[in-house]
DSSP file (Angstrom, degrees, kcal/mol; ACC not computed):
  #  RESIDUE AA STRUCTURE BP1 BP2  ACC     N-H-->O    O-->H-N    N-H-->O    O-->H-N    TCO  KAPPA ALPHA  PHI   PSI    X-CA   Y-CA   Z-CA
    1    1 A X              0   0    0      0, 0.0     2,-0.2     0, 0.0     0, 0.0   0.000 360.0 360.0 360.0 134.2  124.5  154.2  128.9
    2    2 A X        -     0   0    0      1,-0.0     2,-0.7     2,-0.0     3,-0.0  -0.555 360.0-126.9 -86.2 145.3  128.0  153.0  129.5
    3    3 A X     >  -     0   0    0     -2,-0.2     4,-0.9     1,-0.1     3,-0.4  -0.818  16.2-152.9 -86.8 117.6  131.0  155.2  129.5
    4    4 A X  T  4 S+     0   0    0     -2,-0.7     4,-0.4     1,-0.2    -1,-0.1   0.727  90.5  57.8 -67.2 -19.6  133.5  153.5  127.1
    5    5 A X  T  4 S+     0   0    0      1,-0.2     4,-0.3     2,-0.1    -1,-0.2   0.888 115.6  31.9 -76.7 -38.4  136.5  154.9  128.8
    6    6 A X  T  > S+     0   0    0     -3,-0.4     4,-2.4     1,-0.2     5,-0.2   0.389  91.1  97.0-101.0   3.4  135.8  153.4  132.3
    7    7 A X  H  X S+     0   0    0     -4,-0.9     4,-2.0     1,-0.2     5,-0.2   0.914  87.2  44.3 -62.0 -45.3  134.1  150.2  131.2
    8    8 A X  H  > S+     0   0    0     -4,-0.4     4,-2.1     2,-0.2    -1,-0.2   0.875 113.4  51.0 -68.3 -37.5  137.2  148.0  131.5
    9    9 A X  H  > S+     0   0    0     -4,-0.3     4,-2.4     2,-0.2     5,-0.2   0.924 111.1  47.9 -66.2 -44.2  138.2  149.5  134.8
   10   10 A X  H  X S+     0   0    0     -4,-2.4     4,-2.1     1,-0.2    -2,-0.2   0.905 113.1  47.2 -64.9 -41.7  134.8  149.0  136.4
   11   11 A X  H  X S+     0   0    0     -4,-2.0     4,-1.9    -5,-0.2    -1,-0.2   0.888 113.2  47.7 -70.8 -37.1  134.5  145.4  135.2
   12   12 A X  H  X S+     0   0    0     -4,-2.1     4,-2.1     2,-0.2    -2,-0.2   0.894 112.7  49.0 -71.7 -37.4  138.0  144.5  136.4
   13   13 A X  H  X S+     0   0    0     -4,-2.4     4,-2.4    -5,-0.2    -2,-0.2   0.884 110.6  51.6 -66.5 -36.8  137.4  146.1  139.8
   14   14 A X  H  X S+     0   0    0     -4,-2.1     4,-2.5    -5,-0.2    -2,-0.2   0.896 109.1  50.0 -64.4 -40.0  134.2  144.3  140.1
   15   15 A X  H  X S+     0   0    0     -4,-1.9     4,-2.3     2,-0.2    -2,-0.2   0.902 111.5  48.4 -65.4 -40.8  135.9  141.0  139.4
   16   16 A X  H  X S+     0   0    0     -4,-2.1     4,-2.6     2,-0.2     5,-0.2   0.918 112.0  49.6 -64.3 -43.6  138.6  141.7  142.0
   17   17 A X  H  X S+     0   0    0     -4,-2.4     4,-2.3     1,-0.2    -2,-0.2   0.923 112.0  46.9 -61.8 -46.1  135.9  142.6  144.5
   18   18 A X  H  X S+     0   0    0     -4,-2.5     4,-2.3     2,-0.2    -1,-0.2   0.889 112.3  51.1 -64.8 -39.2  133.9  139.4  143.8
   19   19 A X  H  X S+     0   0    0     -4,-2.3     4,-2.4     2,-0.2    -2,-0.2   0.933 111.5  46.4 -64.0 -46.1  137.0  137.3  144.1
   20   20 A X  H  X S+     0   0    0     -4,-2.6     4,-2.0     1,-0.2    -2,-0.2   0.900 112.5  50.9 -63.1 -40.4  138.1  138.8  147.4
   21   21 A X  H  X S+     0   0    0     -4,-2.3     4,-1.9    -5,-0.2    -1,-0.2   0.900 110.8  48.2 -64.0 -40.8  134.5  138.4  148.7
   22   22 A X  H  X S+     0   0    0     -4,-2.3     4,-2.3     2,-0.2    -2,-0.2   0.895 110.2  51.7 -68.7 -39.0  134.4  134.7  147.7
   23   23 A X  H  X S+     0   0    0     -4,-2.4     4,-2.2     2,-0.2    -1,-0.2   0.876 108.2  53.5 -63.1 -37.0  137.9  134.0  149.3
   24   24 A X  H  X S+     0   0    0     -4,-2.0     4,-2.1     2,-0.2    -2,-0.2   0.937 111.3  43.7 -61.8 -48.0  136.6  135.6  152.5
   25   25 A X  H  X S+     0   0    0     -4,-1.9     4,-1.9     2,-0.2    -2,-0.2   0.854 112.1  52.8 -69.9 -34.2  133.6  133.3  152.6
   26   26 A X  H  X S+     0   0    0     -4,-2.3     4,-2.1     2,-0.2    -1,-0.2   0.901 108.8  51.3 -65.3 -39.7  135.6  130.2  151.7
   27   27 A X  H  X S+     0   0    0     -4,-2.2     4,-2.2     1,-0.2    -2,-0.2   0.903 108.5  50.9 -62.6 -42.1  138.0  131.1  154.6
   28   28 A X  H  X S+     0   0    0     -4,-2.1     4,-2.3     1,-0.2    -1,-0.2   0.882 108.4  53.2 -61.5 -38.0  135.1  131.3  157.0
   29   29 A X  H  X S+     0   0    0     -4,-1.9     4,-2.1     2,-0.2    -2,-0.2   0.928 109.5  47.1 -63.4 -45.5  133.9  128.0  155.8
   30   30 A X  H  X S+     0   0    0     -4,-2.1     4,-2.1     1,-0.2    -2,-0.2   0.892 112.2  50.5 -64.9 -39.3  137.3  126.3  156.5
   31   31 A X  H  X S+     0   0    0     -4,-2.2     4,-2.4     1,-0.2    -1,-0.2   0.916 110.7  48.6 -64.6 -42.8  137.5  127.9  159.9
   32   32 A X  H  X S+     0   0    0     -4,-2.3     4,-2.1     1,-0.2    -1,-0.2   0.874 110.6  50.9 -67.8 -35.7  134.0  126.7  160.9
   33   33 A X  H  X S+     0   0    0     -4,-2.1     4,-2.1     2,-0.2    -1,-0.2   0.912 111.2  48.4 -66.6 -41.6  134.7  123.2  159.7
   34   34 A X  H  X S+     0   0    0     -4,-2.1     4,-2.0     1,-0.2    -2,-0.2   0.921 112.4  48.2 -65.0 -43.3  138.0  123.1  161.8
   35   35 A X  H  X S+     0   0    0     -4,-2.4     4,-2.4     1,-0.2    -1,-0.2   0.873 109.8  53.5 -64.0 -36.4  136.2  124.4  164.9
   36   36 A X  H  X S+     0   0    0     -4,-2.1     4,-2.4     2,-0.2    -1,-0.2   0.913 107.7  49.8 -65.0 -42.1  133.4  121.9  164.4
   37   37 A X  H  X S+     0   0    0     -4,-2.1     4,-1.9     1,-0.2    -2,-0.2   0.900 111.4  49.5 -63.0 -40.3  135.9  119.0  164.3
   38   38 A X  H  X S+     0   0    0     -4,-2.0     4,-2.1     1,-0.2    -2,-0.2   0.916 111.0  49.3 -64.5 -43.0  137.6  120.3  167.4
   39   39 A X  H  X S+     0   0    0     -4,-2.4     4,-2.5     1,-0.2    -2,-0.2   0.890 109.5  51.2 -64.6 -39.1  134.2  120.5  169.2
   40   40 A X  H  X S+     0   0    0     -4,-2.4     4,-2.3     2,-0.2    -1,-0.2   0.873 108.4  52.5 -68.0 -34.0  133.2  117.0  168.2
   41   41 A X  H  X S+     0   0    0     -4,-1.9     4,-2.0     2,-0.2    -2,-0.2   0.925 111.1  46.6 -63.7 -43.8  136.5  115.7  169.5
   42   42 A X  H  X S+     0   0    0     -4,-2.1     4,-2.5     1,-0.2     5,-0.3   0.908 112.7  49.7 -64.8 -41.7  136.0  117.4  172.9
   43   43 A X  H  X S+     0   0    0     -4,-2.5     4,-2.4     1,-0.2    -1,-0.2   0.884 109.2  52.1 -66.1 -37.2  132.4  116.1  173.0
   44   44 A X  H  X S+     0   0    0     -4,-2.3     4,-0.9     2,-0.2    -1,-0.2   0.901 112.6  45.5 -64.3 -39.8  133.5  112.6  172.2
   45   45 A X  H  < S+     0   0    0     -4,-2.0    -2,-0.2     1,-0.2    -1,-0.2   0.933 119.6  38.3 -69.9 -45.8  136.1  112.6  175.0
   46   46 A X  H  < S+     0   0    0     -4,-2.5    -2,-0.2     1,-0.2    -1,-0.2   0.814 123.9  38.3 -79.3 -29.4  133.8  114.1  177.7
   47   47 A X  H  < S+     0   0    0     -4,-2.4    -1,-0.2    -5,-0.3    -2,-0.2   0.470  95.6 102.4-100.9  -1.7  130.6  112.3  176.8
   48   48 A X  S  < S-     0   0    0     -4,-0.9     4,-0.1    -5,-0.2    -3,-0.1  -0.064  78.6 -92.4 -73.5 178.7  132.0  108.9  176.0
   49   49 A X        -     0   0    0      2,-0.3    -1,-0.1     1,-0.1     0, 0.0  -0.093  55.1 -79.3 -79.3-171.5  132.0  105.9  178.1
   50   50 A X  S    S+     0   0    0      1,-0.1     2,-0.9     2,-0.1    31,-0.4   0.684 112.3  85.0 -67.9 -16.9  134.9  105.0  180.5
   51   51 A X        -     0   0    0     28,-0.1     2,-0.8    29,-0.1    -2,-0.3  -0.774  67.7-161.3 -87.8 108.5  136.9  103.7  177.6
   52   52 A X        +     0   0    0     -2,-0.9     3,-0.5     1,-0.1    -7,-0.1  -0.814  14.0 175.8 -92.0 110.8  138.7  106.6  176.1
   53   53 A X        +     0   0    0     -2,-0.8    -1,-0.1     1,-0.2    -8,-0.0   0.393  61.7  81.3 -98.3   3.2  139.8  105.5  172.6
   54   54 A X  S    S+     0   0    0    -13,-0.1     2,-0.4     2,-0.1    -1,-0.2   0.349  74.6  91.6 -91.1   8.0  141.3  108.8  171.5
   55   55 A X  S    S-     0   0    0     -3,-0.5     2,-0.1     4,-0.0     0, 0.0  -0.824  70.3-134.0-104.9 140.8  144.6  108.3  173.2
   56   56 A X     >  -     0   0    0     -2,-0.4     4,-2.0     1,-0.1     5,-0.2  -0.427  30.5-105.4 -81.3 165.8  147.6  106.7  171.7
   57   57 A X  H  > S+     0   0    0      1,-0.2     4,-2.0     2,-0.2     5,-0.2   0.897 119.7  52.5 -62.1 -41.9  149.6  104.1  173.6
   58   58 A X  H  > S+     0   0    0      1,-0.2     4,-2.2     2,-0.2    -1,-0.2   0.886 109.2  50.5 -62.4 -35.3  152.5  106.5  174.4
   59   59 A X  H  > S+     0   0    0      2,-0.2     4,-2.4     1,-0.2    -1,-0.2   0.874 107.7  53.0 -70.0 -34.9  150.0  109.0  175.9
   60   60 A X  H  X S+     0   0    0     -4,-2.0     4,-2.5     2,-0.2    -1,-0.2   0.900 109.1  49.7 -63.4 -39.3  148.4  106.3  178.0
   61   61 A X  H  X S+     0   0    0     -4,-2.0     4,-2.5     2,-0.2    -2,-0.2   0.915 110.6  49.9 -64.9 -42.2  151.9  105.5  179.4
   62   62 A X  H  X S+     0   0    0     -4,-2.2     4,-2.4     1,-0.2    -2,-0.2   0.895 111.1  49.6 -62.4 -39.9  152.6  109.2  180.1
   63   63 A X  H  X S+     0   0    0     -4,-2.4     4,-2.4     2,-0.2    -2,-0.2   0.925 111.0  48.8 -64.8 -44.1  149.2  109.4  181.9
   64   64 A X  H  X S+     0   0    0     -4,-2.5     4,-2.0     1,-0.2    -2,-0.2   0.913 113.4  46.9 -62.8 -42.7  149.9  106.3  184.0
   65   65 A X  H  X S+     0   0    0     -4,-2.5     4,-2.6     2,-0.2    -1,-0.2   0.890 111.5  51.2 -65.6 -39.2  153.4  107.6  184.9
   66   66 A X  H  X S+     0   0    0     -4,-2.4     4,-2.2     2,-0.2    -2,-0.2   0.892 108.9  51.4 -65.6 -39.1  152.0  111.1  185.8
   67   67 A X  H  X>S+     0   0    0     -4,-2.4     5,-1.6     1,-0.2     4,-0.6   0.922 113.4  44.7 -62.1 -43.9  149.4  109.5  188.0
   68   68 A X  H  <5S+     0   0    0     -4,-2.0     3,-0.5     1,-0.2    -2,-0.2   0.896 114.6  48.1 -68.5 -40.0  152.0  107.5  189.9
   69   69 A X  H  <5S+     0   0    0     -4,-2.6    -2,-0.2     1,-0.2    -1,-0.2   0.860 119.2  37.8 -69.1 -36.0  154.5  110.4  190.2
   70   70 A X  H  <5S-     0   0    0     -4,-2.2    -1,-0.2    -5,-0.2    -2,-0.2   0.333 103.2-124.4-101.1   6.5  151.9  112.9  191.5
   71   71 A X  T  <5 +     0   0    0     -4,-0.6     2,-0.4    -3,-0.5    -3,-0.2   0.903  42.9 177.4  50.8  48.8  149.9  110.5  193.7
   72   72 A X      < -     0   0    0     -5,-1.6     2,-0.6    -6,-0.2    -1,-0.2  -0.702  20.9-142.3 -83.6 129.7  146.6  111.3  191.9
   73   73 A X        -     0   0    0     -2,-0.4     2,-0.4     0, 0.0    -1,-0.0  -0.832  10.7-155.1 -96.5 125.2  143.7  109.2  193.2
   74   74 A X        -     0   0    0     -2,-0.6     3,-0.1     1,-0.1     6,-0.1  -0.814  23.0-113.4 -96.3 136.1  141.2  108.1  190.7
   75   75 A X    >>  -     0   0    0     -2,-0.4     3,-1.9     1,-0.1     4,-0.6  -0.284  51.2 -77.6 -62.2 155.4  137.6  107.3  191.7
   76   76 A X  T 34 S-     0   0    0      1,-0.3    -1,-0.1     2,-0.1     0, 0.0  -0.345 113.1  -0.8 -60.1 123.5  136.6  103.7  191.5
   77   77 A X  T 34 S+     0   0    0     -2,-0.1    -1,-0.3    -3,-0.1    -2,-0.1   0.580 102.3 105.7  77.7  11.8  135.8  102.7  187.9
   78   78 A X  T X4  +     0   0    0     -3,-1.9     3,-0.8     1,-0.1     4,-0.2   0.905  47.1 168.9 -92.3 -44.1  136.4  106.2  186.3
   79   79 A X  T >X  -     0   0    0     -4,-0.6     4,-0.8     1,-0.2     3,-0.7  -0.343  64.2 -19.3  71.5-147.6  139.8  105.7  184.6
   80   80 A X  H 3> S+     0   0    0    -30,-0.4     4,-2.0     1,-0.2    -1,-0.2   0.707 125.3  73.5 -72.9 -20.3  141.2  108.2  182.1
   81   81 A X  H <> S+     0   0    0     -3,-0.8     4,-1.7   -31,-0.4    -1,-0.2   0.886  95.3  52.5 -60.1 -38.1  137.8  109.9  181.6
   82   82 A X  H <> S+     0   0    0     -3,-0.7     4,-2.5    -4,-0.2     5,-0.2   0.894 106.5  53.1 -63.8 -41.0  138.1  111.4  185.1
   83   83 A X  H  X S+     0   0    0     -4,-0.8     4,-3.1     1,-0.2    -1,-0.2   0.894 106.1  52.5 -63.4 -40.0  141.5  112.8  184.3
   84   84 A X  H  < S+     0   0    0     -4,-2.0    -1,-0.2     1,-0.2    -2,-0.2   0.905 113.5  43.5 -64.4 -40.9  140.3  114.5  181.1
   85   85 A X  H  < S+     0   0    0     -4,-1.7     3,-0.4    -5,-0.2    -2,-0.2   0.899 120.5  40.3 -71.3 -39.4  137.5  116.3  183.0
   86   86 A X  H  < S+     0   0    0     -4,-2.5     2,-0.4     1,-0.3    -2,-0.2   0.864 128.2  29.3 -79.3 -35.7  139.6  117.2  186.0
   87   87 A X    ><  +     0   0    0     -4,-3.1     3,-1.6    -5,-0.2    -1,-0.3  -0.690  64.4 164.9-125.2  76.7  142.7  118.2  184.0
   88   88 A X  T 3  S+     0   0    0     -3,-0.4    -1,-0.1    -2,-0.4    -4,-0.1   0.697  74.1  63.9 -69.8 -16.2  141.7  119.5  180.6
   89   89 A X  T 3  S-     0   0    0      3,-0.0    -1,-0.3     4,-0.0     4,-0.1   0.460 102.9-131.9 -86.4   1.5  145.1  121.1  180.0
   90   90 A X    X   -     0   0    0     -3,-1.6     3,-1.7    -7,-0.2     4,-0.2   0.948  26.5-172.7  51.7  68.8  146.7  117.6  180.0
   91   91 A X  G >  S+     0   0    0      1,-0.3     3,-1.2     2,-0.2    -1,-0.1   0.677  75.2  74.1 -66.7 -15.8  149.7  118.3  182.4
   92   92 A X  G 3  S+     0   0    0      1,-0.2    -1,-0.3     2,-0.1    -2,-0.1   0.653  88.9  61.2 -72.0 -13.5  151.1  114.8  181.7
   93   93 A X  G <         0   0    0     -3,-1.7    -1,-0.2     1,-0.2    -2,-0.2   0.566 360.0 360.0 -87.1  -8.7  152.3  116.0  178.3
   94   94 A X    <         0   0    0     -3,-1.2    -1,-0.2    -4,-0.2    -2,-0.1   0.482 360.0 360.0 -75.5 360.0  154.5  118.7  179.7
């Protein structure tokens, strides 16, 4: 048997609780999707072939200038893929 005095309070608190719980799970979903996109980008860069297509032209110019300024030796036929593995923090962007 329901108490008529507390019926509205219980139902409104339940609605608030369910809403907060649903916002929490929706937030977890968005965070996991963003992390998944980041992981797939890293996997594409490290597992791709020697042609790294995720770099813009200005970043390629910065990488080339950084290689020349710091006398970095690239192994034969490795290209920018070697730089990504050896320097994951991308010092040429600093």
